[in-house]
N, CA, C and O of each residue as an XYZ file, in Angstrom:
584
protein
N     143.130     68.107    116.923
C     144.352     68.885    116.874
C     144.152     70.163    116.051
O     144.667     71.225    116.402
N     143.395     70.045    114.947
C     143.154     71.209    114.089
C     142.428     72.307    114.861
O     142.751     73.487    114.718
N     141.440     71.920    115.686
C     140.696     72.904    116.475
C     141.624     73.601    117.470
O     141.506     74.806    117.691
N     142.534     72.854    118.063
C     143.490     73.431    119.001
C     144.353     74.479    118.307
O     144.593     75.550    118.864
N     144.813     74.183    117.115
C     145.657     75.117    116.362
C     144.875     76.382    116.024
O     145.400     77.489    116.139
N     143.609     76.216    115.605
C     142.777     77.381    115.279
C     142.599     78.260    116.506
O     142.732     79.481    116.429
N     142.297     77.632    117.644
C     142.093     78.405    118.876
C     143.394     79.073    119.306
O     143.380     80.229    119.729
N     144.510     78.369    119.206
C     145.789     78.954    119.577
C     146.094     80.177    118.715
O     146.505     81.217    119.231
N     145.893     80.054    117.403
C     146.127     81.197    116.502
C     145.189     82.343    116.822
O     145.590     83.506    116.781
N     143.956     82.027    117.136
C     142.967     83.050    117.497
C     143.428     83.802    118.737
O     143.380     85.032    118.769
N     143.871     83.082    119.752
C     144.306     83.720    121.001
C     145.548     84.574    120.759
O     145.651     85.681    121.288
N     146.473     84.077    119.978
C     147.675     84.854    119.670
C     147.313     86.128    118.927
O     147.844     87.195    119.236
N     146.415     86.033    117.951
C     146.021     87.214    117.186
C     145.290     88.226    118.052
O     145.448     89.431    117.858
N     144.494     87.757    119.001
C     143.725     88.654    119.858
C     144.640     89.592    120.628
O     144.279     90.742    120.874
N     145.798     89.124    121.003
C     146.700     89.960    121.785
C     147.196     91.167    120.997
O     147.724     92.111    121.584
N     147.036     91.150    119.687
C     147.512     92.251    118.859
C     146.403     93.160    118.348
O     146.657     94.043    117.529
N     145.170     92.956    118.823
C     144.041     93.768    118.381
C     144.179     95.190    118.899
O     144.418     95.418    120.085
N     144.025     96.125    117.999
C     143.937     97.522    118.414
C     142.873     98.189    117.563
O     142.916     98.124    116.335
N     141.929     98.822    118.216
C     140.772     99.342    117.500
C     140.911    100.809    117.146
O     140.472    101.222    116.072
N     141.505    101.604    118.012
C     141.707    103.010    117.707
C     140.420    103.796    117.648
O     139.533    103.620    118.483
N     140.319    104.662    116.662
C     139.176    105.551    116.564
C     138.040    104.897    115.778
O     138.211    103.856    115.143
N     136.900    105.531    115.842
C     135.714    105.016    115.160
C     135.910    105.147    113.652
O     136.446    106.147    113.176
N     135.469    104.120    112.894
C     135.585    104.178    111.433
C     134.794    105.356    110.865
O     133.781    105.760    111.437
N     135.248    105.897    109.760
C     134.617    107.083    109.169
C     133.179    106.843    108.746
O     132.378    107.778    108.736
N     132.833    105.605    108.396
C     131.456    105.335    107.972
C     130.471    105.277    109.143
O     129.260    105.244    108.928
N     130.981    105.264    110.385
C     130.109    105.325    111.564
C     129.965    106.807    111.910
O     130.707    107.353    112.726
N     129.003    107.425    111.272
C     128.801    108.869    111.408
C     128.109    109.224    112.717
O     127.585    108.361    113.421
N     128.121    110.509    113.020
C     127.393    110.997    114.199
C     125.908    110.669    114.075
O     125.242    110.385    115.071
N     125.393    110.710    112.845
C     123.990    110.378    112.612
C     123.698    108.918    112.982
O     122.677    108.623    113.602
N     124.591    108.020    112.603
C     124.426    106.604    112.938
C     124.498    106.419    114.453
O     123.721    105.656    115.028
N     125.422    107.111    115.087
C     125.545    107.035    116.550
C     124.239    107.498    117.199
O     123.763    106.872    118.146
N     123.665    108.578    116.701
C     122.413    109.107    117.251
C     121.268    108.114    117.041
O     120.446    107.921    117.937
N     121.209    107.489    115.876
C     120.163    106.504    115.595
C     120.303    105.297    116.516
O     119.305    104.748    116.984
N     121.530    104.890    116.770
C     121.783    103.710    117.605
C     121.657    103.994    119.095
O     121.634    103.057    119.893
N     121.577    105.245    119.486
C     121.607    105.617    120.896
C     120.543    104.916    121.736
O     120.835    104.490    122.853
N     119.332    104.788    121.234
C     118.282    104.155    122.032
C     118.573    102.671    122.260
O     118.298    102.142    123.337
N     119.126    102.002    121.254
C     119.502    100.596    121.402
C     120.654    100.468    122.388
O     120.640     99.603    123.264
N     121.642    101.327    122.242
C     122.792    101.310    123.149
C     122.337    101.518    124.590
O     122.754    100.788    125.489
N     121.490    102.504    124.804
C     120.992    102.786    126.155
C     120.193    101.615    126.712
O     120.341    101.260    127.881
N     119.345    101.014    125.878
C     118.549     99.866    126.323
C     119.445     98.694    126.718
O     119.212     98.047    127.739
N     120.466     98.423    125.910
C     121.368     97.303    126.210
C     122.245     97.588    127.425
O     122.538     96.681    128.205
N     122.664     98.842    127.591
C     123.433     99.182    128.783
C     122.579     98.982    130.031
O     123.054     98.453    131.035
N     121.340     99.400    129.966
C     120.436     99.242    131.104
C     120.163     97.769    131.374
O     120.206     97.326    132.521
N     119.883     97.016    130.324
C     119.555     95.594    130.459
C     120.714     94.787    131.033
O     120.501     93.907    131.868
N     121.929     95.075    130.597
C     123.086     94.258    130.997
C     123.885     94.840    132.155
O     124.632     94.123    132.820
N     123.731     96.130    132.395
C     124.502     96.770    133.459
C     125.965     96.983    133.103
O     126.791     97.176    133.996
N     126.302     96.954    131.829
C     127.691     97.136    131.407
C     128.163     98.549    131.754
O     127.417     99.520    131.626
N     129.391     98.638    132.184
C     129.991     99.935    132.483
C     130.426    100.607    131.181
O     130.982     99.955    130.297
N     130.176    101.889    131.069
C     130.623    102.653    129.902
C     132.129    102.508    129.729
O     132.627    102.479    128.603
N     132.843    102.418    130.821
C     134.304    102.248    130.763
C     134.689    100.958    130.044
O     135.706    100.920    129.352
N     133.891     99.904    130.197
C     134.191     98.643    129.501
C     134.004     98.795    127.990
O     134.800     98.275    127.208
N     132.959     99.502    127.586
C     132.719     99.739    126.156
C     133.849    100.581    125.579
O     134.365    100.284    124.501
N     134.228    101.622    126.292
C     135.318    102.484    125.834
C     136.638    101.731    125.797
O     137.470    101.977    124.924
N     136.835    100.813    126.740
C     138.069    100.014    126.752
C     138.177     99.198    125.462
O     139.249     99.120    124.863
N     137.067     98.593    125.035
C     137.074     97.821    123.790
C     137.426     98.734    122.619
O     138.202     98.352    121.742
N     136.873     99.907    122.604
C     137.178    100.859    121.523
C     138.655    101.221    121.493
O     139.180    101.622    120.454
N     139.321    101.082    122.626
C     140.753    101.387    122.722
C     141.621    100.140    122.647
O     142.817    100.198    122.934
N     141.027     99.009    122.263
C     141.807     97.787    122.063
C     141.989     96.930    123.292
O     142.746     95.960    123.251
N     141.323     97.250    124.378
C     141.376     96.423    125.586
C     140.087     95.626    125.649
O     139.047     96.093    125.185
N     140.139     94.438    126.212
C     138.977     93.552    126.225
C     138.676     93.054    127.627
O     139.074     91.945    127.985
N     137.973     93.859    128.434
C     137.602     93.402    129.771
C     136.780     92.112    129.676
O     135.952     91.963    128.776
N     137.008     91.205    130.586
C     136.322     89.902    130.562
C     135.080     89.919    131.453
O     134.807     88.934    132.138
N     134.331     91.006    131.456
C     133.154     91.081    132.310
C     131.946     90.447    131.623
O     131.764     90.566    130.411
N     131.142     89.781    132.417
C     129.932     89.143    131.891
C     129.003     90.194    131.287
O     128.389     89.962    130.245
N     128.903     91.346    131.944
C     127.998     92.381    131.453
C     128.420     92.887    130.068
O     127.560     93.166    129.233
N     129.709     93.007    129.814
C     130.189     93.433    128.496
C     129.849     92.378    127.442
O     129.391     92.708    126.348
N     130.071     91.136    127.773
C     129.792     90.050    126.834
C     128.303     90.025    126.476
O     127.941     89.881    125.308
N     127.456     90.165    127.480
C     126.008     90.139    127.240
C     125.540     91.416    126.540
O     124.561     91.389    125.793
N     126.224     92.519    126.774
C     125.922     93.763    126.067
C     126.117     93.560    124.566
O     125.295     94.003    123.765
N     127.193     92.898    124.192
C     127.467     92.646    122.780
C     126.363     91.802    122.140
O     125.943     92.071    121.014
N     125.900     90.787    122.858
C     124.817     89.958    122.316
C     123.513     90.754    122.269
O     122.741     90.615    121.320
N     123.265     91.571    123.262
C     122.072     92.410    123.301
C     122.031     93.330    122.079
O     120.975     93.504    121.471
N     123.160     93.912    121.722
C     123.199     94.766    120.527
C     122.772     93.983    119.296
O     121.987     94.473    118.485
N     123.285     92.773    119.157
C     122.890     91.946    118.016
C     121.381     91.739    118.000
O     120.733     91.891    116.965
N     120.830     91.390    119.161
C     119.385     91.155    119.243
C     118.602     92.411    118.876
O     117.680     92.361    118.062
N     118.972     93.526    119.477
C     118.241     94.777    119.273
C     118.360     95.308    117.846
O     117.434     95.941    117.339
N     119.484     95.055    117.208
C     119.666     95.481    115.822
C     119.105     94.459    114.831
O     119.214     94.655    113.621
N     118.512     93.377    115.324
C     117.902     92.368    114.453
C     118.905     91.529    113.697
O     118.651     91.131    112.560
N     120.039     91.254    114.312
C     121.107     90.513    113.637
C     121.175     89.038    114.041
O     122.128     88.342    113.692
N     120.170     88.563    114.771
C     120.153     87.177    115.236
C     119.176     86.372    114.381
O     118.055     86.805    114.117
N     119.625     85.194    113.956
C     118.746     84.344    113.155
C     117.870     83.467    114.072
O     117.889     83.631    115.291
N     117.119     82.556    113.489
C     116.198     81.701    114.248
C     116.899     80.725    115.181
O     116.268     80.150    116.068
N     118.195     80.535    114.988
C     118.969     79.619    115.820
C     119.744     80.350    116.909
O     120.540     79.736    117.620
N     119.521     81.637    117.045
C     120.232     82.425    118.046
C     121.645     82.786    117.626
O     122.445     83.224    118.453
N     121.959     82.610    116.356
C     123.293     82.904    115.840
C     123.281     84.208    115.051
O     122.238     84.657    114.575
N     124.441     84.792    114.926
C     124.605     85.999    114.140
C     124.258     85.726    112.688
O     124.733     84.755    112.098
N     123.435     86.578    112.119
C     123.020     86.444    110.719
C     124.043     87.101    109.811
O     124.306     88.298    109.926
N     124.615     86.327    108.916
C     125.586     86.854    107.967
C     124.947     87.939    107.104
O     125.541     88.996    106.893
N     123.758     87.683    106.612
C     123.076     88.672    105.767
C     122.783     89.951    106.542
O     122.928     91.050    106.008
N     122.375     89.810    107.789
C     122.103     90.983    108.615
C     123.343     91.831    108.814
O     123.284     93.057    108.723
N     124.460     91.186    109.083
C     125.710     91.925    109.273
C     126.137     92.618    107.980
O     126.578     93.767    108.006
N     126.009     91.928    106.865
C     126.458     92.509    105.598
C     125.648     93.730    105.204
O     126.171     94.619    104.533
N     124.386     93.796    105.602
C     123.599     94.985    105.282
C     124.151     96.213    105.999
O     123.994     97.336    105.519
N     124.803     96.001    107.158
C     125.429     97.114    107.867
C     126.558     97.724    107.047
O     126.904     98.892    107.228
N     127.128     96.936    106.151
C     128.313     97.385    105.414
C     128.028     97.709    103.953
O     128.956     97.760    103.145
N     126.779     97.927    103.601
C     126.432     98.297    102.234
C     127.080     99.619    101.823
O     127.364     99.844    100.646
N     127.307    100.483    102.803
C     127.867    101.809    102.508
C     129.356    101.778    102.185
O     129.908    102.759    101.685
N     129.989    100.678    102.464
C     131.444    100.604    102.245
C     131.782     99.391    101.375
O     132.371     98.426    101.862
N     131.418     99.436    100.107
C     131.654     98.279     99.241
C     133.127     97.908     99.105
O     133.441     96.763     98.779
N     134.023     98.837     99.342
C     135.453     98.538     99.241
C     135.888     97.487    100.261
O     136.877     96.785    100.052
N     135.146     97.382    101.363
C     135.500     96.436    102.417
C     134.616     95.194    102.422
O     134.773     94.327    103.281
N     133.701     95.101    101.485
C     132.709     94.024    101.514
C     133.347     92.633    101.585
O     132.935     91.822    102.415
N     134.329     92.336    100.749
C     134.959     91.005    100.757
C     135.658     90.738    102.088
O     135.540     89.655    102.661
N     136.382     91.738    102.565
C     137.081     91.602    103.848
C     136.088     91.340    104.981
O     136.290     90.455    105.813
N     135.022     92.121    104.993
C     134.005     91.990    106.034
C     133.331     90.623    105.954
O     133.120     89.973    106.978
N     132.995     90.188    104.750
C     132.334     88.900    104.583
C     133.215     87.763    105.090
O     132.730     86.868    105.782
N     134.496     87.788    104.755
C     135.410     86.747    105.218
C     135.567     86.795    106.735
O     135.545     85.756    107.394
N     135.725     87.987    107.287
C     135.869     88.119    108.736
C     134.635     87.590    109.457
O     134.753     86.891    110.463
N     133.463     87.918    108.947
C     132.225     87.455    109.585
C     132.136     85.935    109.539
O     131.840     85.304    110.554
N     132.384     85.346    108.388
C     132.300     83.882    108.263
C     133.298     83.191    109.182
O     132.934     82.270    109.913
N     134.545     83.626    109.150
C     135.576     82.997    109.979
C     135.297     83.198    111.464
O     135.417     82.263    112.255
N     134.928     84.408    111.835
C     134.729     84.713    113.249
C     133.463     84.085    113.806
O     133.387     83.778    114.996
N     132.485     83.898    112.961
C     131.257     83.231    113.403
C     131.585     81.798    113.828
O     131.095     81.328    114.855
N     132.408     81.107    113.045
C     132.815     79.735    113.377
C     133.630     79.706    114.666
O     133.376     78.892    115.554
N     134.594     80.588    114.757
C     135.455     80.640    115.951
C     134.632     80.995    117.178
O     134.782     80.378    118.233
N     133.760     81.992    117.041
C     132.926     82.412    118.163
C     132.050     81.299    118.679
O     131.960     81.093    119.889
N     131.394     80.567    117.776
C     130.528     79.458    118.184
C     131.336     78.367    118.859
O     130.890     77.785    119.847
N     132.517     78.083    118.338
C     133.351     77.025    118.910
C     133.781     77.380    120.340
O     133.769     76.526    121.225
N     134.155     78.623    120.554
C     134.636     79.042    121.869
C     133.522     79.290    122.874
O     133.792     79.393    124.071
N     132.296     79.387    122.426
C     131.194     79.796    123.293
C     130.588     78.685    124.130
O     130.035     78.966    125.194
N     130.668     77.454    123.702
C     130.040     76.344    124.425
C     128.570     76.610    124.727
O     128.104     76.325    125.830
N     127.842     77.150    123.763
C     126.417     77.375    123.937
C     126.033     78.629    124.706
O     124.847     78.863    124.936
N     126.991     79.430    125.105
C     126.737     80.665    125.855
C     126.676     81.826    124.868
O     127.694     82.205    124.288
N     125.478     82.392    124.675
C     125.304     83.463    123.694
C     126.181     84.676    123.986
O     126.712     85.293    123.063
N     126.334     85.019    125.249
C     127.147     86.184    125.598
C     128.614     85.936    125.250
O     129.285     86.815    124.708
N     129.104     84.747    125.561
C     130.487     84.391    125.235
C     130.676     84.337    123.722
O     131.728     84.720    123.210
N     129.665     83.865    123.013
C     129.695     83.811    121.546
C     129.881     85.220    120.975
O     130.731     85.436    120.111
N     129.092     86.166    121.455
C     129.186     87.541    120.958
C     130.552     88.141    121.271
O     131.137     88.825    120.431
N     131.058     87.889    122.465
C     132.353     88.427    122.877
C     133.482     87.851    122.019
O     134.333     88.588    121.521
N     133.479     86.529    121.855
C     134.527     85.876    121.051
C     134.460     86.350    119.602
O     135.492     86.597    118.978
N     133.252     86.477    119.071
C     133.094     86.972    117.705
C     133.651     88.392    117.583
O     134.409     88.688    116.659
N     133.274     89.264    118.514
C     133.725     90.657    118.445
C     135.245     90.760    118.524
O     135.849     91.543    117.791
N     135.862     89.985    119.394
C     137.326     90.008    119.494
C     137.961     89.561    118.181
O     138.902     90.181    117.684
N     137.433     88.488    117.639
C     137.948     87.958    116.381
C     137.758     88.966    115.256
O     138.684     89.242    114.495
N     136.556     89.511    115.159
C     136.255     90.454    114.084
C     137.142     91.695    114.175
O     137.662     92.163    113.162
N     137.314     92.223    115.374
C     138.166     93.405    115.562
C     139.595     93.118    115.111
O     140.286     94.008    114.616
N     140.027     91.886    115.283
C     141.371     91.501    114.866
C     141.467     91.381    113.347
O     142.420     91.876    112.743
N     140.492     90.732    112.735
C     140.524     90.507    111.296
C     140.232     91.756    110.471
O     140.763     91.914    109.372
N     139.396     92.635    110.995
C     139.020     93.828    110.228
C     138.960     95.056    111.140
O     137.889     95.631    111.338
N     140.103     95.455    111.691
C     140.093     96.582    112.637
C     139.609     97.895    112.028
O     139.086     98.750    112.743
N     139.775     98.063    110.735
C     139.335     99.327    110.121
C     137.822     99.403    109.960
O     137.287    100.479    109.694
N     137.114     98.271    110.119
C     135.652     98.294    110.032
C     134.974     97.958    111.356
O     133.746     97.932    111.431
N     135.761     97.699    112.404
C     135.166     97.318    113.689
C     134.851     98.548    114.529
O     135.645     99.483    114.622
N     133.675     98.519    115.133
C     133.293     99.559    116.095
C     132.245     98.977    117.030
O     131.261     98.389    116.583
N     132.459     99.143    118.315
C     131.470     98.725    119.300
C     130.656     99.924    119.708
O     131.183    100.869    120.294
N     129.356     99.894    119.398
C     128.470    101.004    119.769
C     128.347    101.090    121.266
O     127.643    101.961    121.778
């Protein structure tokens, strides 16, 4: 019953996610550095640019290519541990530049990692998608999909 309540709350919260503009700490320089990874993952997964932009605008297309794109980014950025799961330490290093949000980010990552794994049923792409939706909801001011 507890798992049902957690999932229900997660789904209700997801409906209110709005991402808006890119966070200020995601500079043009960071975008340029990430460009090769973004291009590689777009090519590998076949995700439409429109799907990525939709997420940035608070919409969450349920396409397989978008879900796998999210997992591909984790892999390419070295954020996957030996078990195929998102590395908490890897994610936190991304946020070293914004210590004001460190506690918020750490809590969002821990909570969303659990929710994402529970909803994924062993599907890495679904895991990444569920995590991203959850994270965007819990910390919209620090969420950005490259």
